[in-house]
N, CA, C and O atoms as CSV, one atom per row, in Angstrom:
chain,resi,resn,atom,element,x,y,z
A,1,ILE,N,N,-10.740,-7.326,10.672
A,1,ILE,CA,C,-9.322,-7.317,10.346
A,1,ILE,C,C,-8.696,-5.996,10.760
A,1,ILE,O,O,-7.548,-5.979,11.203
A,2,CYS,N,N,-9.411,-4.895,10.629
A,2,CYS,CA,C,-8.852,-3.587,10.978
A,2,CYS,C,C,-8.352,-3.562,12.409
A,2,CYS,O,O,-7.271,-3.041,12.684
A,3,GLN,N,N,-9.134,-4.125,13.322
A,3,GLN,CA,C,-8.738,-4.102,14.717
A,3,GLN,C,C,-7.469,-4.914,14.953
A,3,GLN,O,O,-6.700,-4.609,15.864
A,4,LEU,N,N,-7.246,-5.938,14.145
A,4,LEU,CA,C,-6.045,-6.742,14.284
A,4,LEU,C,C,-4.799,-5.951,13.896
A,4,LEU,O,O,-3.691,-6.282,14.319
A,5,CYS,N,N,-4.983,-4.905,13.089
A,5,CYS,CA,C,-3.837,-4.132,12.607
A,5,CYS,C,C,-3.366,-3.112,13.628
A,5,CYS,O,O,-2.364,-2.435,13.396
A,6,LEU,N,N,-4.052,-2.984,14.741
A,6,LEU,CA,C,-3.687,-1.996,15.753
A,6,LEU,C,C,-2.914,-2.683,16.866
A,6,LEU,O,O,-3.504,-3.383,17.689
A,7,GLY,N,N,-1.620,-2.495,16.901
A,7,GLY,CA,C,-0.868,-3.096,17.980
A,7,GLY,C,C,0.540,-3.440,17.609
A,7,GLY,O,O,1.116,-2.858,16.690
A,8,ASP,N,N,1.105,-4.403,18.335
A,8,ASP,CA,C,2.506,-4.756,18.160
A,8,ASP,C,C,2.698,-5.786,17.048
A,8,ASP,O,O,1.759,-6.148,16.340
A,9,ARG,N,N,3.927,-6.238,16.921
A,9,ARG,CA,C,4.284,-7.167,15.837
A,9,ARG,C,C,3.473,-8.462,15.873
A,9,ARG,O,O,3.152,-9.020,14.824
A,10,TYR,N,N,3.140,-8.942,17.071
A,10,TYR,CA,C,2.368,-10.184,17.165
A,10,TYR,C,C,0.979,-9.985,16.568
A,10,TYR,O,O,0.445,-10.876,15.907
A,11,VAL,N,N,0.414,-8.841,16.799
A,11,VAL,CA,C,-0.901,-8.557,16.245
A,11,VAL,C,C,-0.791,-8.436,14.723
A,11,VAL,O,O,-1.663,-8.911,13.996
A,12,PHE,N,N,0.281,-7.801,14.244
A,12,PHE,CA,C,0.492,-7.713,12.803
A,12,PHE,C,C,0.647,-9.110,12.205
A,12,PHE,O,O,0.121,-9.392,11.128
A,13,ALA,N,N,1.364,-9.976,12.901
A,13,ALA,CA,C,1.537,-11.346,12.410
A,13,ALA,C,C,0.188,-12.056,12.336
A,13,ALA,O,O,-0.088,-12.774,11.375
A,14,ASP,N,N,-0.655,-11.855,13.353
A,14,ASP,CA,C,-1.997,-12.436,13.328
A,14,ASP,C,C,-2.803,-11.888,12.158
A,14,ASP,O,O,-3.484,-12.636,11.456
A,15,ALA,N,N,-2.718,-10.585,11.956
A,15,ALA,CA,C,-3.451,-9.965,10.848
A,15,ALA,C,C,-2.998,-10.562,9.523
A,15,ALA,O,O,-3.821,-10.909,8.676
A,16,LEU,N,N,-1.696,-10.679,9.350
A,16,LEU,CA,C,-1.179,-11.243,8.097
A,16,LEU,C,C,-1.603,-12.695,7.914
A,16,LEU,O,O,-1.857,-13.131,6.791
A,17,ALA,N,N,-1.680,-13.445,9.012
A,17,ALA,CA,C,-2.131,-14.843,8.917
A,17,ALA,C,C,-3.583,-14.903,8.444
A,17,ALA,O,O,-3.927,-15.714,7.584
A,18,HIS,N,N,-4.428,-14.047,9.005
A,18,HIS,CA,C,-5.833,-14.018,8.588
A,18,HIS,C,C,-5.961,-13.562,7.134
A,18,HIS,O,O,-6.743,-14.122,6.366
A,19,LEU,N,N,-5.198,-12.559,6.772
A,19,LEU,CA,C,-5.235,-12.059,5.394
A,19,LEU,C,C,-4.739,-13.124,4.420
A,19,LEU,O,O,-5.275,-13.265,3.320
A,20,SER,N,N,-3.731,-13.860,4.820
A,20,SER,CA,C,-3.210,-14.933,3.982
A,20,SER,C,C,-4.278,-15.997,3.743
A,20,SER,O,O,-4.420,-16.507,2.631
A,21,ARG,N,N,-5.023,-16.325,4.790
A,21,ARG,CA,C,-6.109,-17.300,4.636
A,21,ARG,C,C,-7.178,-16.769,3.677
A,21,ARG,O,O,-7.700,-17.518,2.852
A,22,ALA,N,N,-7.496,-15.498,3.785
A,22,ALA,CA,C,-8.482,-14.907,2.874
A,22,ALA,C,C,-7.985,-14.982,1.430
A,22,ALA,O,O,-8.758,-15.250,0.510
A,23,LEU,N,N,-6.695,-14.743,1.244
A,23,LEU,CA,C,-6.128,-14.784,-0.107
A,23,LEU,C,C,-5.989,-16.204,-0.639
A,23,LEU,O,O,-5.919,-16.406,-1.851
A,24,GLN,N,N,-5.949,-17.187,0.251
A,24,GLN,CA,C,-5.972,-18.579,-0.207
A,24,GLN,C,C,-7.331,-18.923,-0.799
A,24,GLN,O,O,-7.427,-19.685,-1.762
A,25,ILE,N,N,-8.371,-18.358,-0.219
A,25,ILE,CA,C,-9.723,-18.591,-0.723
A,25,ILE,C,C,-9.927,-17.852,-2.039
A,25,ILE,O,O,-10.456,-18.411,-3.000
A,26,ASP,N,N,-9.502,-16.589,-2.075
A,26,ASP,CA,C,-9.635,-15.771,-3.289
A,26,ASP,C,C,-8.360,-14.947,-3.443
A,26,ASP,O,O,-8.221,-13.899,-2.813
A,27,PRO,N,N,-7.425,-15.414,-4.279
A,27,PRO,CA,C,-6.128,-14.744,-4.424
A,27,PRO,C,C,-6.205,-13.307,-4.942
A,27,PRO,O,O,-5.231,-12.562,-4.838
A,28,GLU,N,N,-7.335,-12.917,-5.489
A,28,GLU,CA,C,-7.477,-11.561,-6.021
A,28,GLU,C,C,-8.452,-10.710,-5.204
A,28,GLU,O,O,-8.952,-9.695,-5.690
A,29,TYR,N,N,-8.720,-11.123,-3.965
A,29,TYR,CA,C,-9.657,-10.395,-3.106
A,29,TYR,C,C,-9.044,-9.050,-2.724
A,29,TYR,O,O,-8.129,-8.978,-1.904
A,30,ARG,N,N,-9.571,-7.981,-3.338
A,30,ARG,CA,C,-8.980,-6.647,-3.203
A,30,ARG,C,C,-8.805,-6.193,-1.758
A,30,ARG,O,O,-7.715,-5.733,-1.417
A,31,PRO,N,N,-9.810,-6.293,-0.889
A,31,PRO,CA,C,-9.590,-5.823,0.476
A,31,PRO,C,C,-8.428,-6.531,1.186
A,31,PRO,O,O,-7.669,-5.896,1.918
A,32,ALA,N,N,-8.293,-7.826,0.973
A,32,ALA,CA,C,-7.192,-8.554,1.613
A,32,ALA,C,C,-5.842,-8.139,1.031
A,32,ALA,O,O,-4.854,-8.052,1.760
A,33,LEU,N,N,-5.795,-7.886,-0.257
A,33,LEU,CA,C,-4.548,-7.420,-0.873
A,33,LEU,C,C,-4.168,-6.037,-0.342
A,33,LEU,O,O,-3.004,-5.782,-0.031
A,34,ILE,N,N,-5.157,-5.151,-0.242
A,34,ILE,CA,C,-4.906,-3.793,0.251
A,34,ILE,C,C,-4.459,-3.823,1.710
A,34,ILE,O,O,-3.467,-3.190,2.070
A,35,TRP,N,N,-5.184,-4.553,2.544
A,35,TRP,CA,C,-4.813,-4.634,3.958
A,35,TRP,C,C,-3.448,-5.301,4.132
A,35,TRP,O,O,-2.657,-4.885,4.979
A,36,SER,N,N,-3.173,-6.323,3.341
A,36,SER,CA,C,-1.858,-6.975,3.413
A,36,SER,C,C,-0.754,-5.977,3.095
A,36,SER,O,O,0.251,-5.905,3.802
A,37,ALA,N,N,-0.944,-5.214,2.037
A,37,ALA,CA,C,0.058,-4.207,1.667
A,37,ALA,C,C,0.260,-3.203,2.797
A,37,ALA,O,O,1.391,-2.837,3.115
A,38,SER,N,N,-0.825,-2.766,3.391
A,38,SER,CA,C,-0.744,-1.794,4.477
A,38,SER,C,C,0.017,-2.355,5.684
A,38,SER,O,O,0.900,-1.697,6.234
A,39,VAL,N,N,-0.334,-3.562,6.080
A,39,VAL,CA,C,0.333,-4.190,7.232
A,39,VAL,C,C,1.806,-4.443,6.912
A,39,VAL,O,O,2.675,-4.187,7.745
A,40,LEU,N,N,2.081,-4.932,5.736
A,40,LEU,CA,C,3.474,-5.214,5.359
A,40,LEU,C,C,4.326,-3.948,5.363
A,40,LEU,O,O,5.499,-3.992,5.733
A,41,LEU,N,N,3.753,-2.835,4.961
A,41,LEU,CA,C,4.488,-1.568,5.055
A,41,LEU,C,C,4.791,-1.232,6.505
A,41,LEU,O,O,5.888,-0.775,6.825
A,42,ARG,N,N,3.824,-1.458,7.381
A,42,ARG,CA,C,4.009,-1.140,8.801
A,42,ARG,C,C,5.079,-2.010,9.464
A,42,ARG,O,O,5.735,-1.574,10.410
A,43,VAL,N,N,5.253,-3.224,8.973
A,43,VAL,CA,C,6.256,-4.110,9.585
A,43,VAL,C,C,7.579,-4.079,8.822
A,43,VAL,O,O,8.457,-4.908,9.059
A,44,GLY,N,N,7.717,-3.131,7.915
A,44,GLY,CA,C,9.006,-2.941,7.252
A,44,GLY,C,C,9.308,-3.891,6.116
A,44,GLY,O,O,10.467,-4.234,5.882
A,45,GLN,N,N,8.277,-4.319,5.406
A,45,GLN,CA,C,8.465,-5.202,4.256
A,45,GLN,C,C,7.907,-4.540,2.997
A,45,GLN,O,O,6.934,-5.028,2.421
A,46,PRO,N,N,8.517,-3.428,2.565
A,46,PRO,CA,C,7.948,-2.682,1.434
A,46,PRO,C,C,7.948,-3.439,0.111
A,46,PRO,O,O,7.041,-3.242,-0.698
A,47,ALA,N,N,8.925,-4.288,-0.133
A,47,ALA,CA,C,8.953,-5.026,-1.402
A,47,ALA,C,C,7.764,-5.978,-1.506
A,47,ALA,O,O,7.145,-6.089,-2.564
A,48,VAL,N,N,7.449,-6.657,-0.419
A,48,VAL,CA,C,6.304,-7.573,-0.418
A,48,VAL,C,C,5.007,-6.765,-0.457
A,48,VAL,O,O,4.046,-7.157,-1.119
A,49,ALA,N,N,4.985,-5.643,0.248
A,49,ALA,CA,C,3.812,-4.764,0.226
A,49,ALA,C,C,3.538,-4.282,-1.195
A,49,ALA,O,O,2.389,-4.238,-1.634
A,50,LEU,N,N,4.584,-3.929,-1.894
A,50,LEU,CA,C,4.437,-3.471,-3.274
A,50,LEU,C,C,3.818,-4.562,-4.140
A,50,LEU,O,O,2.937,-4.290,-4.955
A,51,THR,N,N,4.274,-5.772,-3.963
A,51,THR,CA,C,3.724,-6.898,-4.723
A,51,THR,C,C,2.224,-7.033,-4.474
A,51,THR,O,O,1.453,-7.238,-5.412
A,52,MET,N,N,1.815,-6.920,-3.224
A,52,MET,CA,C,0.390,-7.046,-2.885
A,52,MET,C,C,-0.419,-5.913,-3.520
A,52,MET,O,O,-1.450,-6.158,-4.147
A,53,ALA,N,N,0.044,-4.693,-3.358
A,53,ALA,CA,C,-0.681,-3.539,-3.906
A,53,ALA,C,C,-0.754,-3.618,-5.426
A,53,ALA,O,O,-1.781,-3.290,-6.021
A,54,GLN,N,N,0.321,-4.046,-6.044
A,54,GLN,CA,C,0.371,-4.119,-7.502
A,54,GLN,C,C,-0.547,-5.197,-8.066
A,54,GLN,O,O,-0.967,-5.105,-9.219
A,55,ARG,N,N,-0.861,-6.208,-7.280
A,55,ARG,CA,C,-1.775,-7.257,-7.741
A,55,ARG,C,C,-3.188,-6.742,-7.971
A,55,ARG,O,O,-3.948,-7.339,-8.734
A,56,VAL,N,N,-3.546,-5.650,-7.327
A,56,VAL,CA,C,-4.878,-5.076,-7.489
A,56,VAL,C,C,-5.003,-4.361,-8.834
A,56,VAL,O,O,-6.059,-4.402,-9.466
A,57,LEU,N,N,-3.946,-3.718,-9.261
A,57,LEU,CA,C,-4.017,-2.769,-10.368
A,57,LEU,C,C,-4.345,-3.347,-11.753
A,57,LEU,O,O,-5.027,-2.664,-12.516
A,58,PRO,N,N,-3.914,-4.538,-12.123
A,58,PRO,CA,C,-4.303,-5.039,-13.449
A,58,PRO,C,C,-5.816,-5.163,-13.634
A,58,PRO,O,O,-6.338,-4.911,-14.719
A,59,ARG,N,N,-6.504,-5.549,-12.578
A,59,ARG,CA,C,-7.965,-5.719,-12.666
A,59,ARG,C,C,-8.704,-4.434,-12.343
A,59,ARG,O,O,-9.797,-4.196,-12.858
A,60,GLU,N,N,-8.112,-3.602,-11.491
A,60,GLU,CA,C,-8.763,-2.367,-11.056
A,60,GLU,C,C,-7.735,-1.229,-11.056
A,60,GLU,O,O,-7.296,-0.795,-9.991
A,61,PRO,N,N,-7.354,-0.751,-12.226
A,61,PRO,CA,C,-6.285,0.244,-12.316
A,61,PRO,C,C,-6.635,1.603,-11.702
A,61,PRO,O,O,-5.745,2.422,-11.476
A,62,GLN,N,N,-7.893,1.845,-11.436
A,62,GLN,CA,C,-8.313,3.113,-10.852
A,62,GLN,C,C,-8.509,3.012,-9.335
A,62,GLN,O,O,-9.278,3.779,-8.756
A,63,THR,N,N,-7.827,2.085,-8.704
A,63,THR,CA,C,-7.934,1.909,-7.263
A,63,THR,C,C,-6.907,2.800,-6.581
A,63,THR,O,O,-5.726,2.464,-6.498
A,64,ALA,N,N,-7.379,3.939,-6.097
A,64,ALA,CA,C,-6.478,4.937,-5.516
A,64,ALA,C,C,-5.676,4.380,-4.343
A,64,ALA,O,O,-4.494,4.692,-4.202
A,65,GLU,N,N,-6.290,3.575,-3.516
A,65,GLU,CA,C,-5.593,3.045,-2.351
A,65,GLU,C,C,-4.435,2.136,-2.754
A,65,GLU,O,O,-3.374,2.173,-2.131
A,66,ALA,N,N,-4.629,1.328,-3.781
A,66,ALA,CA,C,-3.543,0.471,-4.267
A,66,ALA,C,C,-2.415,1.317,-4.848
A,66,ALA,O,O,-1.238,1.012,-4.657
A,67,LEU,N,N,-2.776,2.366,-5.549
A,67,LEU,CA,C,-1.752,3.273,-6.086
A,67,LEU,C,C,-0.996,3.970,-4.960
A,67,LEU,O,O,0.229,4.088,-5.006
A,68,PHE,N,N,-1.730,4.432,-3.949
A,68,PHE,CA,C,-1.118,5.098,-2.804
A,68,PHE,C,C,-0.157,4.162,-2.071
A,68,PHE,O,O,0.970,4.543,-1.757
A,69,LEU,N,N,-0.607,2.941,-1.801
A,69,LEU,CA,C,0.257,1.973,-1.108
A,69,LEU,C,C,1.457,1.600,-1.966
A,69,LEU,O,O,2.556,1.410,-1.444
A,70,SER,N,N,1.261,1.495,-3.270
A,70,SER,CA,C,2.397,1.254,-4.170
A,70,SER,C,C,3.391,2.392,-4.057
A,70,SER,O,O,4.599,2.166,-3.975
A,71,GLY,N,N,2.885,3.608,-4.054
A,71,GLY,CA,C,3.763,4.768,-3.919
A,71,GLY,C,C,4.536,4.769,-2.624
A,71,GLY,O,O,5.730,5.068,-2.614
A,72,ARG,N,N,3.874,4.440,-1.531
A,72,ARG,CA,C,4.572,4.366,-0.237
A,72,ARG,C,C,5.635,3.274,-0.244
A,72,ARG,O,O,6.722,3.449,0.308
A,73,ALA,N,N,5.314,2.149,-0.872
A,73,ALA,CA,C,6.289,1.057,-0.946
A,73,ALA,C,C,7.476,1.458,-1.812
A,73,ALA,O,O,8.623,1.189,-1.457
A,74,TYR,N,N,7.207,2.097,-2.942
A,74,TYR,CA,C,8.307,2.595,-3.776
A,74,TYR,C,C,9.159,3.589,-3.002
A,74,TYR,O,O,10.388,3.550,-3.068
A,75,GLU,N,N,8.505,4.471,-2.275
A,75,GLU,CA,C,9.244,5.461,-1.474
A,75,GLU,C,C,10.150,4.770,-0.460
A,75,GLU,O,O,11.299,5.170,-0.270
A,76,ALA,N,N,9.630,3.735,0.188
A,76,ALA,CA,C,10.408,3.016,1.197
A,76,ALA,C,C,11.600,2.281,0.595
A,76,ALA,O,O,12.576,1.996,1.289
A,77,THR,N,N,11.518,1.975,-0.694
A,77,THR,CA,C,12.636,1.289,-1.360
A,77,THR,C,C,13.488,2.276,-2.168
A,77,THR,O,O,14.328,1.880,-2.977
A,78,HIS,N,N,13.250,3.570,-1.928
A,78,HIS,CA,C,14.041,4.651,-2.541
A,78,HIS,C,C,13.881,4.733,-4.054
A,78,HIS,O,O,14.799,5.152,-4.759
A,79,ALA,N,N,12.721,4.334,-4.546
A,79,ALA,CA,C,12.418,4.455,-5.972
A,79,ALA,C,C,11.541,5.698,-6.144
A,79,ALA,O,O,10.329,5.595,-6.331
A,80,ARG,N,N,12.166,6.861,-6.079
A,80,ARG,CA,C,11.450,8.138,-6.028
A,80,ARG,C,C,10.551,8.361,-7.243
A,80,ARG,O,O,9.395,8.751,-7.079
A,81,ASP,N,N,11.041,8.128,-8.433
A,81,ASP,CA,C,10.242,8.393,-9.631
A,81,ASP,C,C,8.970,7.543,-9.657
A,81,ASP,O,O,7.888,8.040,-9.970
A,82,GLN,N,N,9.110,6.275,-9.330
A,82,GLN,CA,C,7.944,5.388,-9.291
A,82,GLN,C,C,6.987,5.791,-8.167
A,82,GLN,O,O,5.768,5.757,-8.332
A,83,ALA,N,N,7.560,6.171,-7.024
A,83,ALA,CA,C,6.738,6.616,-5.892
A,83,ALA,C,C,5.929,7.846,-6.281
A,83,ALA,O,O,4.723,7.914,-6.042
A,84,LEU,N,N,6.598,8.800,-6.872
A,84,LEU,CA,C,5.939,10.039,-7.271
A,84,LEU,C,C,4.830,9.771,-8.286
A,84,LEU,O,O,3.737,10.324,-8.161
A,85,ALA,N,N,5.092,8.941,-9.276
A,85,ALA,CA,C,4.083,8.627,-10.301
A,85,ALA,C,C,2.856,7.953,-9.684
A,85,ALA,O,O,1.723,8.307,-10.012
A,86,ALA,N,N,3.074,6.997,-8.807
A,86,ALA,CA,C,1.954,6.279,-8.193
A,86,ALA,C,C,1.129,7.206,-7.309
A,86,ALA,O,O,-0.101,7.173,-7.349
A,87,ILE,N,N,1.798,8.030,-6.513
A,87,ILE,CA,C,1.080,8.951,-5.628
A,87,ILE,C,C,0.333,10.000,-6.446
A,87,ILE,O,O,-0.790,10.366,-6.100
A,88,GLN,N,N,0.933,10.481,-7.508
A,88,GLN,CA,C,0.239,11.448,-8.364
A,88,GLN,C,C,-1.037,10.844,-8.939
A,88,GLN,O,O,-2.060,11.524,-9.021
A,89,GLN,N,N,-0.988,9.579,-9.338
A,89,GLN,CA,C,-2.183,8.914,-9.859
A,89,GLN,C,C,-3.249,8.788,-8.776
A,89,GLN,O,O,-4.434,8.987,-9.043
A,90,ALA,N,N,-2.831,8.457,-7.554
A,90,ALA,CA,C,-3.787,8.344,-6.449
A,90,ALA,C,C,-4.440,9.695,-6.169
A,90,ALA,O,O,-5.649,9.772,-5.954
A,91,VAL,N,N,-3.640,10.756,-6.173
A,91,VAL,CA,C,-4.176,12.101,-5.933
A,91,VAL,C,C,-5.130,12.507,-7.053
A,91,VAL,O,O,-6.155,13.136,-6.792
A,92,ALA,N,N,-4.806,12.156,-8.286
A,92,ALA,CA,C,-5.696,12.487,-9.408
A,92,ALA,C,C,-7.063,11.819,-9.243
A,92,ALA,O,O,-8.089,12.380,-9.628
A,93,LEU,N,N,-7.063,10.622,-8.669
A,93,LEU,CA,C,-8.321,9.898,-8.470
A,93,LEU,C,C,-9.091,10.404,-7.251
A,93,LEU,O,O,-10.322,10.413,-7.246
A,94,GLN,N,N,-8.359,10.823,-6.222
A,94,GLN,CA,C,-8.993,11.297,-4.984
A,94,GLN,C,C,-8.282,12.573,-4.520
A,94,GLN,O,O,-7.520,12.539,-3.554
A,95,PRO,N,N,-8.524,13.688,-5.198
A,95,PRO,CA,C,-7.785,14.919,-4.918
A,95,PRO,C,C,-8.026,15.501,-3.529
A,95,PRO,O,O,-7.225,16.313,-3.066
A,96,ARG,N,N,-9.080,15.119,-2.867
A,96,ARG,CA,C,-9.359,15.661,-1.520
A,96,ARG,C,C,-8.793,14.808,-0.392
A,96,ARG,O,O,-8.926,15.160,0.780
A,97,ASN,N,N,-8.172,13.704,-0.732
A,97,ASN,CA,C,-7.623,12.817,0.289
A,97,ASN,C,C,-6.362,13.448,0.873
A,97,ASN,O,O,-5.359,13.619,0.180
A,98,ARG,N,N,-6.428,13.786,2.145
A,98,ARG,CA,C,-5.325,14.499,2.804
A,98,ARG,C,C,-4.061,13.654,2.921
A,98,ARG,O,O,-2.952,14.173,2.792
A,99,ALA,N,N,-4.222,12.370,3.163
A,99,ALA,CA,C,-3.044,11.498,3.264
A,99,ALA,C,C,-2.314,11.428,1.927
A,99,ALA,O,O,-1.084,11.451,1.878
A,100,TYR,N,N,-3.078,11.344,0.851
A,100,TYR,CA,C,-2.472,11.289,-0.477
A,100,TYR,C,C,-1.769,12.610,-0.789
A,100,TYR,O,O,-0.663,12.620,-1.329
A,101,GLN,N,N,-2.422,13.725,-0.445
A,101,GLN,CA,C,-1.827,15.044,-0.677
A,101,GLN,C,C,-0.532,15.206,0.123
A,101,GLN,O,O,0.461,15.716,-0.395
A,102,ALA,N,N,-0.547,14.771,1.379
A,102,ALA,CA,C,0.649,14.880,2.224
A,102,ALA,C,C,1.784,14.033,1.665
A,102,ALA,O,O,2.937,14.465,1.654
A,103,ALA,N,N,1.465,12.845,1.208
A,103,ALA,CA,C,2.496,11.974,0.626
A,103,ALA,C,C,3.069,12.608,-0.633
A,103,ALA,O,O,4.278,12.556,-0.862
A,104,LEU,N,N,2.213,13.201,-1.443
A,104,LEU,CA,C,2.686,13.856,-2.660
A,104,LEU,C,C,3.632,15.007,-2.327
A,104,LEU,O,O,4.672,15.164,-2.967
A,105,GLN,N,N,3.279,15.799,-1.341
A,105,GLN,CA,C,4.144,16.906,-0.923
A,105,GLN,C,C,5.469,16.384,-0.382
A,105,GLN,O,O,6.530,16.922,-0.699
A,106,ARG,N,N,5.406,15.341,0.433
A,106,ARG,CA,C,6.619,14.782,1.028
A,106,ARG,C,C,7.553,14.227,-0.058
A,106,ARG,O,O,8.752,14.508,-0.059
A,107,ILE,N,N,6.991,13.438,-0.979
A,107,ILE,CA,C,7.807,12.810,-2.005
A,107,ILE,C,C,8.333,13.846,-2.982
A,107,ILE,O,O,9.472,13.753,-3.439
A,108,SER,N,N,7.518,14.817,-3.297
A,108,SER,CA,C,7.956,15.872,-4.216
A,108,SER,C,C,9.152,16.632,-3.662
A,108,SER,O,O,9.999,17.112,-4.415
A,109,GLY,N,N,9.211,16.737,-2.333
A,109,GLY,CA,C,10.322,17.456,-1.707
A,109,GLY,C,C,11.497,16.594,-1.365
A,109,GLY,O,O,12.565,17.106,-1.030
A,110,ASN,N,N,11.325,15.269,-1.442
A,110,ASN,CA,C,12.408,14.335,-1.099
A,110,ASN,C,C,13.494,14.323,-2.174
A,110,ASN,O,O,13.262,14.672,-3.331
A,111,THR,N,N,14.654,13.918,-1.758
A,111,THR,CA,C,15.757,13.740,-2.709
A,111,THR,C,C,16.170,12.272,-2.707
A,111,THR,O,O,17.359,11.955,-2.693
A,112,LEU,N,N,15.187,11.383,-2.721
A,112,LEU,CA,C,15.472,9.946,-2.753
A,112,LEU,C,C,16.152,9.602,-4.073
A,112,LEU,O,O,15.875,10.223,-5.099
A,113,ARG,N,N,17.020,8.635,-4.045
A,113,ARG,CA,C,17.686,8.208,-5.282
A,113,ARG,C,C,17.586,6.708,-5.426
A,113,ARG,O,O,18.084,6.147,-6.402
C-alpha cells in the first residue's frame, strides 16, 4: 500500500480504493485507518482524514500516529487548539519523532483561528 501512496491523484485514488476494501473486511484495522487518514490529508480531505484517524483512538488511545494525523487534520481545518492538543499528545508518546516535533513547533507558532 505504501508504494501506491507515491504519485499523482490517480494513484491516491487507487490507494484509497484498496484501503476501503481492507476496511470493509475489518472496519477497525488500524493500519488501513492510519494510511487512509494520511492519503486523505494529501488529497485535501482533512475532515474525512480526521474521521479515519479518530476511529483508531477509542481502542488504542496511545497511538501516536493517529494523534499526529488528527492534529494535522485539525490544523488543516483551522482548529488550532485541537491541533495543538493532539500534536502535543503525539510528541509526549514519541518525543524523538522529528516530524511530530516540527509539527508542534509549526502549530505553536501559528495564529490559526
